[in-house]
C-alpha positions as CSV (number, residue, x, y, z in Angstrom):
1,X,0.0,0.0,0.0
2,X,2.9,2.4,0.8
3,X,4.4,1.8,-2.6
4,X,1.1,2.6,-4.3
5,X,0.9,6.0,-2.4
6,X,4.5,6.8,-3.4
7,X,3.8,6.0,-7.1
8,X,0.5,8.0,-7.0
9,X,2.3,11.0,-5.4
10,X,5.1,10.9,-8.1
11,X,2.4,10.8,-10.8
12,X,0.5,13.7,-9.3
13,X,3.6,15.8,-8.9
14,X,4.7,15.0,-12.5
15,X,1.4,16.0,-13.9
16,X,1.3,19.2,-11.9
17,X,4.8,20.2,-13.1
18,X,4.0,19.4,-16.7
19,X,0.7,21.3,-16.6
20,X,2.5,24.5,-15.5
21,X,4.9,24.4,-18.4
22,X,3.3,27.3,-20.3
23,X,4.0,29.8,-17.4
24,X,7.2,31.6,-16.7
25,X,8.5,34.0,-14.1
26,X,8.5,37.0,-16.3
27,X,5.0,36.8,-17.7
28,X,6.4,37.2,-21.2
29,X,4.4,35.5,-24.0
30,X,6.4,35.5,-27.2
31,X,3.8,33.4,-29.1
32,X,5.3,31.9,-32.2
33,X,8.1,34.4,-32.4
34,X,11.7,33.1,-32.4
35,X,13.7,36.3,-33.0
36,X,13.6,40.0,-32.2
37,X,15.3,43.1,-33.5
38,X,16.0,46.3,-31.6
39,X,16.9,49.1,-34.0
40,X,19.2,51.9,-32.8
41,X,17.2,54.5,-30.7
42,X,18.3,57.9,-32.0
43,X,18.6,60.7,-29.5
44,X,16.2,63.5,-30.6
45,X,15.8,64.9,-27.1
46,X,17.0,68.4,-28.1
47,X,13.9,68.7,-30.3
48,X,11.8,68.9,-27.2
49,X,11.8,72.3,-25.5
50,X,13.9,72.3,-22.3
51,X,15.6,69.0,-23.1
52,X,19.3,68.6,-23.3
53,X,21.5,66.2,-25.3
54,X,23.2,63.4,-23.4
55,X,26.0,61.8,-25.4
56,X,26.0,58.0,-25.5
57,X,22.5,57.7,-24.1
58,X,21.1,56.4,-27.4
59,X,23.6,53.5,-27.4
60,X,23.1,52.7,-23.7
61,X,19.3,52.7,-24.0
62,X,19.4,50.4,-27.1
63,X,21.6,48.0,-25.3
64,X,19.5,48.1,-22.1
65,X,16.4,47.2,-24.1
66,X,18.2,44.3,-25.9
67,X,19.4,43.0,-22.6
68,X,16.0,43.1,-21.0
69,X,14.4,41.1,-23.8
70,X,17.4,38.6,-24.0
71,X,17.2,38.1,-20.2
72,X,13.5,37.6,-20.0
73,X,12.7,35.6,-23.1
74,X,14.2,32.7,-25.1
75,X,14.2,34.9,-28.3
76,X,17.3,35.3,-30.3
77,X,18.6,38.8,-31.1
78,X,19.2,39.4,-34.8
79,X,20.2,42.4,-36.9
80,X,17.3,42.5,-39.4
81,X,14.0,40.9,-40.2
82,X,13.2,39.9,-36.6
83,X,9.8,38.4,-35.8
84,X,9.4,41.2,-33.2
85,X,10.7,44.7,-34.0
86,X,11.4,47.5,-31.6
87,X,12.3,50.9,-32.9
88,X,12.0,54.5,-31.8
89,X,13.8,57.5,-30.4
90,X,14.7,59.2,-27.2
91,X,12.4,62.3,-27.2
92,X,13.1,63.9,-23.8
93,X,16.1,64.3,-21.4
94,X,15.2,67.1,-19.0
95,X,16.4,68.3,-15.6
96,X,13.8,70.2,-13.6
97,X,13.8,71.7,-10.1
98,X,11.2,69.8,-8.0
99,X,11.1,71.5,-4.6
100,X,12.4,74.8,-3.2
101,X,14.1,75.8,0.0
102,X,13.3,78.9,2.1
103,X,16.0,80.8,0.2
104,X,14.1,80.2,-3.1
105,X,16.7,77.7,-4.4
106,X,16.1,74.2,-5.6
107,X,16.3,71.5,-2.9
108,X,15.8,68.7,-5.3
109,X,16.1,68.1,-9.0
110,X,14.4,65.6,-11.3
111,X,15.9,64.0,-14.3
112,X,13.1,62.9,-16.7
113,X,13.6,60.7,-19.7
114,X,11.0,59.8,-22.3
115,X,11.2,57.3,-25.2
116,X,8.9,56.9,-28.1
117,X,8.6,53.2,-29.2
118,X,7.1,51.5,-32.2
119,X,6.6,47.8,-31.8
120,X,5.8,45.5,-34.7
121,X,4.9,41.8,-34.2
122,X,5.4,40.1,-37.6
123,X,3.9,36.8,-36.3
124,X,0.6,38.2,-34.9
125,X,-1.8,40.6,-36.6
126,X,-3.2,43.5,-34.8
127,X,-0.6,43.6,-32.0
128,X,1.5,46.5,-33.3
129,X,1.6,49.7,-31.4
130,X,3.3,53.1,-30.9
131,X,3.6,54.5,-27.4
132,X,5.6,56.9,-25.3
133,X,7.3,55.6,-22.1
134,X,8.9,57.8,-19.5
135,X,10.3,57.7,-16.0
136,X,12.3,60.0,-13.7
137,X,15.0,60.1,-11.0
138,X,15.0,62.7,-8.2
139,X,18.3,63.8,-6.7
140,X,19.6,66.4,-4.2
141,X,20.1,69.8,-5.9
142,X,23.4,70.1,-4.2
143,X,24.7,67.2,-6.3
144,X,25.8,67.5,-9.8
145,X,24.1,65.3,-12.4
146,X,27.4,63.7,-13.3
147,X,27.7,62.4,-9.7
148,X,24.3,60.5,-9.9
149,X,24.0,60.0,-13.7
150,X,25.1,56.3,-13.7
151,X,22.6,55.4,-10.9
152,X,19.9,57.6,-12.5
153,X,20.3,56.0,-16.0
154,X,20.3,52.5,-14.5
155,X,17.0,53.1,-12.6
156,X,15.3,54.9,-15.5
157,X,16.4,52.4,-18.1
158,X,15.3,49.5,-15.9
159,X,11.8,51.0,-15.4
160,X,11.3,52.1,-19.1
161,X,12.6,48.8,-20.6
162,X,10.4,46.8,-18.2
163,X,7.4,48.9,-19.2
164,X,8.2,48.3,-22.9
165,X,8.6,44.6,-22.2
166,X,5.2,44.4,-20.4
167,X,3.5,46.4,-23.2
168,X,4.8,44.1,-25.9
169,X,5.1,40.7,-24.4
170,X,3.3,40.5,-21.0
171,X,-0.1,39.1,-21.9
172,X,-1.9,39.5,-18.6
């Protein structure tokens, strides 16, 4: 009788594990897609009033988006004709004062970044979209941007790339 229970338990556990096979920890649903392509995100931030140009940001953001998709899916990155295509441009890079001190000076600054993304799914009709994604990083006004830039970019890129991933592949 004990052997029967053990066998039954093994069968039930095996069936449970097999039935959960379509789920993953990221929530990404790539459908029938096998490849993806991320075109270079040009930096057009200076075309937005009040925005400044940050050299190298276009390259860093493009790589961050590629890494996000590579790390959260089984898709292969290719240079052209991908099943999933991500393209767009950086449209805002702005530093704004957020709060003032009693002496009428900024106590805190906010770095805001916005990216316009066009997503094309060549394997599934009616799933293409164009959307703007943005996020920010607040820092003490007594600090220079250069002192917090690395941390700021990392946090902002992490949030924006996750939002892009969710919009394109998370089928909740």
